[in-house]
MDTraj code that builds the backbone (N, CA, C; nanometers):
import mdtraj as md
import numpy as np

residues = "MET ILE LYS VAL VAL ALA LYS ASN TYR ILE LYS ALA ASP LYS VAL ASP GLU PHE ILE VAL LEU ALA LYS LYS LEU VAL GLN GLU THR VAL GLN LYS ASP ALA GLY CYS ILE ARG TYR GLU LEU PHE GLN ASP ILE SER ASN PRO GLN VAL LEU THR ILE ILE GLU GLU TRP GLU ASN LYS ASP LEU LEU ASP LEU HIS MET SER ALA LYS HIS PHE LYS GLU ILE VAL PRO LEU PHE GLY GLY PHE THR GLU ARG PRO GLY GLU THR ASN LEU TYR GLN LYS LEU VAL".split()
xyz = np.array([
    [7.9213, 13.7352, 15.0181],
    [7.8270, 13.6500, 14.9694],
    [7.9062, 13.5497, 14.8785],
    [7.8963, 13.4086, 14.9036],
    [7.9383, 13.3035, 14.8370],
    [7.8490, 13.2080, 14.7274],
    [7.9075, 13.2137, 14.6149],
    [7.8320, 13.1373, 14.5207],
    [7.9128, 13.0147, 14.4979],
    [7.8370, 12.9030, 14.4787],
    [7.8867, 12.7611, 14.4441],
    [7.8203, 12.6799, 14.3284],
    [7.9116, 12.6451, 14.2521],
    [7.8728, 12.5901, 14.1304],
    [7.9159, 12.4263, 14.1317],
    [7.8535, 12.3393, 14.1684],
    [7.8647, 12.2051, 14.1842],
    [7.8114, 12.1321, 14.0739],
    [7.9266, 12.0915, 13.9679],
    [7.8652, 11.9952, 13.8324],
    [7.8999, 11.8773, 13.8351],
    [7.8122, 11.8022, 13.8250],
    [7.8183, 11.6662, 13.8261],
    [7.7668, 11.5849, 13.6927],
    [7.8731, 11.5079, 13.6219],
    [7.8570, 11.4125, 13.5199],
    [7.7861, 11.2749, 13.5603],
    [7.6729, 11.2539, 13.5172],
    [7.6070, 11.1418, 13.5492],
    [7.5709, 11.0282, 13.4493],
    [7.5877, 10.9167, 13.4746],
    [7.5873, 10.8180, 13.3658],
    [7.4422, 10.8143, 13.3137],
    [7.4545, 10.7997, 13.2042],
    [7.2842, 10.7862, 13.1116],
    [7.1959, 10.7071, 13.1979],
    [7.2189, 10.5705, 13.2504],
    [7.0998, 10.5503, 13.2925],
    [7.0892, 10.5577, 13.4545],
    [7.1880, 10.6650, 13.5133],
    [7.1349, 10.7041, 13.6407],
    [7.1037, 10.8114, 13.6856],
    [7.0878, 10.9043, 13.5328],
    [7.0407, 11.0469, 13.5539],
    [6.9090, 11.0509, 13.6779],
    [6.7979, 10.9681, 13.6537],
    [6.7019, 11.0027, 13.7296],
    [6.7190, 10.9448, 13.8635],
    [6.7862, 10.8688, 13.9152],
    [6.7905, 10.8123, 14.0462],
    [6.8556, 10.9571, 14.1122],
    [6.9838, 11.0032, 14.0399],
    [7.0513, 11.1040, 14.0806],
    [6.9711, 11.2268, 14.0927],
    [6.8626, 11.2455, 14.0087],
    [6.7710, 11.3945, 14.0333],
    [6.6924, 11.3722, 14.1561],
    [6.6295, 11.2496, 14.2202],
    [6.5871, 11.2067, 14.2854],
    [6.6574, 11.2315, 14.4313],
    [6.7807, 11.2041, 14.4223],
    [6.8485, 11.2346, 14.5815],
    [6.8937, 11.3544, 14.5936],
    [6.9181, 11.4459, 14.4533],
    [6.9687, 11.5416, 14.4576],
    [6.8543, 11.6618, 14.5138],
    [6.7172, 11.6186, 14.4739],
    [6.6089, 11.6742, 14.5017],
    [6.5886, 11.6802, 14.6459],
    [6.6500, 11.5780, 14.7068],
    [6.6408, 11.5406, 14.8730],
    [6.7124, 11.6443, 14.9285],
    [6.8504, 11.6634, 14.8740],
    [6.9705, 11.7639, 14.9339],
    [6.9111, 11.8979, 14.8989],
    [6.8353, 11.9320, 14.8082],
    [6.7902, 12.0530, 14.7935],
    [6.7067, 12.0781, 14.8874],
    [6.5904, 12.0011, 14.9004],
    [6.4922, 12.0177, 14.9893],
    [6.5387, 12.0306, 15.1555],
    [6.6116, 11.9336, 15.1875],
    [6.6964, 11.9393, 15.3071],
    [6.7464, 12.0411, 15.3485],
    [6.8365, 12.1053, 15.2481],
    [6.9359, 12.2150, 15.2793],
    [6.8607, 12.3591, 15.2701],
    [6.7592, 12.3925, 15.2000],
    [6.6700, 12.4995, 15.2130],
    [6.5881, 12.5177, 15.3197],
    [6.5838, 12.3820, 15.3939],
    [6.4674, 12.3784, 15.5050],
    [6.5650, 12.4232, 15.6295],
    [6.6582, 12.3240, 15.6205],
    [6.7339, 12.3229, 15.7540],
    [6.8666, 12.4057, 15.7713],
    [6.9189, 12.4560, 15.6902],
    [7.0845, 12.5406, 15.6615],
    [7.0528, 12.6691, 15.6655],
    [7.0845, 12.7201, 15.7823],
    [7.1110, 12.8542, 15.8113],
    [7.2116, 12.9358, 15.7171],
    [7.1523, 13.0330, 15.6575],
    [7.2783, 13.1130, 15.5608],
    [7.2508, 13.0998, 15.4333],
    [7.1609, 12.9828, 15.3818],
    [7.1466, 12.9418, 15.2491],
    [7.0323, 13.0167, 15.1849],
    [7.0885, 13.0997, 15.1021],
    [7.0076, 13.1711, 15.0121],
    [6.9396, 13.1422, 14.8761],
    [7.0441, 13.0520, 14.8485],
    [6.9672, 12.9915, 14.6959],
    [7.0462, 12.8761, 14.6961],
    [6.9554, 12.7430, 14.6550],
    [7.0023, 12.6224, 14.6495],
    [6.9166, 12.5339, 14.5531],
    [6.9339, 12.5458, 14.4238],
    [6.8871, 12.5132, 14.3128],
    [6.9590, 12.4007, 14.2269],
    [6.8989, 12.2969, 14.1886],
    [6.9332, 12.1738, 14.0861],
    [6.9113, 12.2300, 13.9666],
    [7.0077, 12.1996, 13.8532],
    [6.9602, 12.2327, 13.7332],
    [7.0368, 12.1451, 13.5948],
    [6.9711, 12.1214, 13.4870],
    [7.0191, 12.0092, 13.4114],
    [7.0686, 12.1012, 13.2526],
    [7.1694, 12.0542, 13.2142],
    [7.2216, 12.1198, 13.1094],
    [7.1263, 12.0999, 13.0026],
    [7.0654, 12.1780, 12.9152],
    [6.9612, 12.1483, 12.8115],
    [7.0641, 12.0738, 12.6885],
    [7.1646, 12.1041, 12.6540],
    [7.2426, 11.9970, 12.5358],
    [7.2815, 11.8648, 12.5882],
    [7.3019, 11.8424, 12.7158],
    [7.3520, 11.7281, 12.7561],
    [7.2813, 11.6994, 12.8952],
    [7.1785, 11.6179, 12.9145],
    [7.0689, 11.6031, 13.0236],
    [7.1995, 11.5140, 13.1481],
    [7.3094, 11.4692, 13.1177],
    [7.3636, 11.3871, 13.1971],
    [7.4512, 11.4823, 13.2513],
    [7.4444, 11.6132, 13.2328],
    [7.5197, 11.7009, 13.3342],
    [7.4246, 11.7930, 13.4069],
    [7.4327, 11.7654, 13.5511],
    [7.3281, 11.8268, 13.6568],
    [7.4414, 11.8963, 13.7309],
    [7.3886, 12.0593, 13.7479],
    [7.4704, 12.1151, 13.8462],
    [7.3589, 12.1674, 13.9525],
    [7.4475, 12.1584, 14.0840],
    [7.3644, 12.2525, 14.1905],
    [7.4504, 12.3770, 14.1896],
    [7.3496, 12.4837, 14.1912],
    [7.4127, 12.6272, 14.2157],
    [7.3404, 12.6868, 14.3419],
    [7.4481, 12.7049, 14.4414],
    [7.4115, 12.7617, 14.5594],
    [7.4451, 12.9169, 14.5769],
    [7.3937, 12.9733, 14.6677],
    [7.4191, 13.0975, 14.7388],
    [7.4200, 13.1116, 14.8835],
    [7.5226, 13.1435, 14.9288],
    [7.5356, 13.1508, 15.0588],
    [7.5917, 13.3008, 15.1089],
    [7.5152, 13.3065, 15.2414],
    [7.5671, 13.4603, 15.3144],
    [7.6866, 13.4515, 15.3309],
    [7.7855, 13.3642, 15.3738],
    [7.9147, 13.3774, 15.4200],
    [7.9879, 13.2222, 15.3909],
    [8.1155, 13.1880, 15.3773],
    [8.1910, 13.0944, 15.4044],
    [8.2034, 13.0050, 15.5260],
    [8.1503, 13.0888, 15.6228],
    [8.1187, 12.9981, 15.7638],
    [7.9891, 12.9190, 15.7426],
    [7.8837, 12.9977, 15.6842],
    [7.7855, 12.9075, 15.6844],
    [7.7720, 12.7825, 15.5723],
    [7.8199, 12.7992, 15.4928],
    [7.8772, 12.6998, 15.3628],
    [7.9248, 12.6038, 15.4381],
    [8.0443, 12.6162, 15.5387],
    [8.0997, 12.5156, 15.6073],
    [7.9903, 12.4213, 15.6819],
    [7.9140, 12.5008, 15.7598],
    [7.8500, 12.4470, 15.8448],
    [7.7397, 12.3411, 15.7606],
    [7.6778, 12.4020, 15.6459],
    [7.6251, 12.2915, 15.5567],
    [7.6799, 12.1599, 15.5173],
    [7.8356, 12.2009, 15.4761],
    [7.8736, 12.0611, 15.4592],
    [7.9195, 11.9646, 15.5657],
    [7.9119, 12.0351, 15.6885],
    [7.9060, 11.9503, 15.7854],
    [7.7460, 11.8908, 15.8495],
    [7.6703, 11.9395, 15.8011],
    [7.5047, 11.8981, 15.8122],
    [7.5012, 11.7321, 15.7961],
    [7.4342, 11.6782, 15.8625],
    [7.3707, 11.5312, 15.8765],
    [7.3320, 11.5127, 15.7356],
    [7.2559, 11.5825, 15.6698],
    [7.1996, 11.5529, 15.5299],
    [7.2921, 11.5713, 15.4150],
    [7.3859, 11.6554, 15.4218],
    [7.4921, 11.6663, 15.3348],
    [7.5827, 11.5545, 15.3734],
    [7.6317, 11.5287, 15.4459],
    [7.7115, 11.3938, 15.4753],
    [7.6364, 11.2606, 15.4483],
    [7.5375, 11.2649, 15.4581],
    [7.4663, 11.1379, 15.4239],
    [7.4168, 11.1096, 15.2714],
    [7.3877, 11.2329, 15.2047],
    [7.3544, 11.2323, 15.0573],
    [7.4648, 11.2324, 14.9829],
    [7.5356, 11.3352, 14.9916],
    [7.6502, 11.3572, 14.9076],
    [7.7550, 11.2235, 14.8607],
    [7.7968, 11.1438, 14.9653],
    [7.8904, 11.0713, 14.9222],
    [7.8192, 10.9606, 14.8100],
    [7.6840, 10.9480, 14.8332],
    [7.5933, 10.8759, 14.7499],
    [7.6133, 10.8994, 14.5948],
    [7.6243, 11.0327, 14.5853],
    [7.6428, 11.0771, 14.4361],
    [7.7612, 11.0041, 14.3689],
    [7.8696, 10.9794, 14.4184],
    [7.9735, 10.9083, 14.3678],
    [7.9098, 10.7831, 14.2866],
    [7.8484, 10.7253, 14.3419],
    [7.7993, 10.5930, 14.2652],
    [7.7325, 10.6225, 14.1430],
    [7.6955, 10.7525, 14.0968],
    [7.5945, 10.7809, 14.0184],
    [7.6963, 10.8665, 13.8808],
    [7.8135, 10.8837, 13.9066],
    [7.8918, 10.9598, 13.8141],
    [7.9803, 10.8768, 13.7193],
    [7.9930, 10.9227, 13.6205],
    [8.0493, 10.8410, 13.4958],
    [8.2053, 10.9202, 13.5266],
    [8.2495, 11.0233, 13.5771],
    [8.3470, 11.0987, 13.5941],
    [8.3685, 11.2161, 13.7119],
    [8.4690, 11.2396, 13.7774],
    [8.4572, 11.3289, 13.8565],
    [8.4029, 11.4616, 13.8165],
    [8.3344, 11.5236, 13.9399],
    [8.2625, 11.6409, 13.9108],
    [8.3564, 11.7876, 13.9209],
    [8.3062, 11.8658, 13.8959],
    [8.3689, 11.9847, 13.9363],
    [8.3050, 12.0773, 14.0334],
    [8.3776, 12.1471, 14.1154],
    [8.2921, 12.2491, 14.2398],
    [8.3948, 12.3752, 14.2414],
    [8.3281, 12.4521, 14.2072],
    [8.3977, 12.6054, 14.2084],
    [8.3309, 12.7000, 14.3415],
    [8.4015, 12.7495, 14.3684],
    [8.3153, 12.8708, 14.5030],
    [8.3776, 12.9807, 14.4234],
    [8.2764, 13.0770, 14.4347],
    [8.2949, 13.2289, 14.3976],
    [8.2424, 13.3183, 14.4941],
    [8.3367, 13.4308, 14.5176],
    [8.3295, 13.5152, 14.6066],
    [8.2640, 13.6442, 14.5373],
    [8.1745, 13.7212, 14.5758],
    [8.1018, 13.8654, 14.4783],
    [8.2126, 13.9602, 14.5137],
    [8.2378, 14.0019, 14.4060],
    [8.3203, 14.1295, 14.4376],
    [8.2417, 14.2780, 14.3910],
    [8.1448, 14.2788, 14.3240],
    [8.0665, 14.3885, 14.2965],
    [7.9292, 14.3482, 14.3095],
])
top = md.Topology()
chain = top.add_chain()
for i, resn in enumerate(residues, 1):
    res = top.add_residue(resn, chain, resSeq=i)
    for name in ("N", "CA", "C"):
        top.add_atom(name, md.element.get_by_symbol(name[0]), res)
traj = md.Trajectory(xyz[None], top)
């Protein structure tokens, strides 16, 4: 099992637009991508400009397929126009 934590730092005036686009990505991923166990959007309680997608995948190969999916390739590049600084993405492998 693979977990992904993709943290985004969004411009204050772009938060609502980012959320709309990220919700579309979540919906498309959950409906279309094999091996997706969980794909959720979270907003930091103390800083609403920090939006994080937390994902859970059956394995790395299925995660790679997700990243080559049409909806991913169309939506994720648009996120760059909303960010105030580069985000952070970490992949975790379950040990126990």
